[in-house]
C-alpha positions in Angstrom: 0.0 0.0 0.0 2.7 2.5 1.0 4.7 1.8 -2.2 1.7 2.7 -4.3 1.1 5.8 -2.3 4.7 6.8 -2.9 4.2 6.2 -6.6 1.2 8.5 -6.7 3.1 11.1 -4.8 5.8 10.8 -7.4 3.2 11.4 -10.1 2.0 14.5 -8.3 5.6 15.7 -8.0 6.1 15.2 -11.8 3.0 17.2 -12.6 4.2 20.0 -10.3 7.6 20.0 -12.1 5.7 20.4 -15.4 4.1 23.6 -14.0 0.8 22.3 -12.7 -0.1 23.7 -9.3 -0.9 21.0 -6.8 -4.0 22.9 -5.9 -5.2 21.9 -9.4 -4.6 18.2 -8.9 -7.4 15.9 -7.7 -6.6 12.3 -6.8 -9.3 9.6 -6.7 -10.2 6.0 -7.1 -12.6 3.2 -6.5 -12.2 0.6 -3.8 -8.5 0.0 -3.1 -7.7 2.9 -5.6 -9.8 5.1 -3.4 -7.9 4.0 -0.3 -4.6 4.9 -2.0 -6.1 8.3 -3.0 -7.3 9.0 0.5 -4.1 8.0 2.2 -1.9 9.8 -0.4 -3.8 13.0 -0.3 -4.3 13.1 3.5 -0.6 12.5 4.2 0.7 14.8 1.4 2.6 17.9 2.7 1.2 19.7 -0.4 -2.3 21.2 -0.6 -4.1 19.2 -3.3 -7.3 20.3 -5.2 -9.4 17.4 -3.9 -9.9 13.7 -3.1 -12.5 11.4 -4.6 -13.0 8.0 -3.0 -15.9 5.6 -4.0 -16.7 2.5 -2.0 -13.4 2.9 -0.1 -11.8 3.1 3.4 -8.9 4.8 5.1 -6.0 2.3 5.1 -3.6 2.0 8.0 -6.2 3.8 10.1 -4.7 2.7 13.4 -1.4 4.3 12.7 -2.8 7.2 10.7 -2.9 9.9 13.4 0.9 9.6 13.9 1.6 9.8 10.1 1.1 13.6 9.7 0.2 15.9 12.5 -1.4 18.6 10.3 -3.5 16.0 8.4 -4.6 14.5 11.8 -6.0 17.9 12.7 -7.9 18.1 9.4 -9.3 14.6 9.7 -10.7 15.3 13.2 -12.1 18.7 12.0 -13.9 17.1 9.1 -15.4 14.5 11.5 -13.9 11.6 9.6 -12.1 10.1 12.6 -13.8 9.3 16.0 
């Protein structure tokens, strides 16, 4: 799972190098692809344009709060984590 998330982050970095603002990038997926999109976007140090997840879940949810402190705050604020 983490390897795929790193790959998606690499794709985001490549697009940014080509001049596309990360705020114009939306990541998304269905099922496991949605899980990758959620995890990648919520742990990204960059502000992305959005996340789309259909029939999905937040992977590695037990260790998620420790992954990224800023993201942790947003997840609680959005009511996605209880």
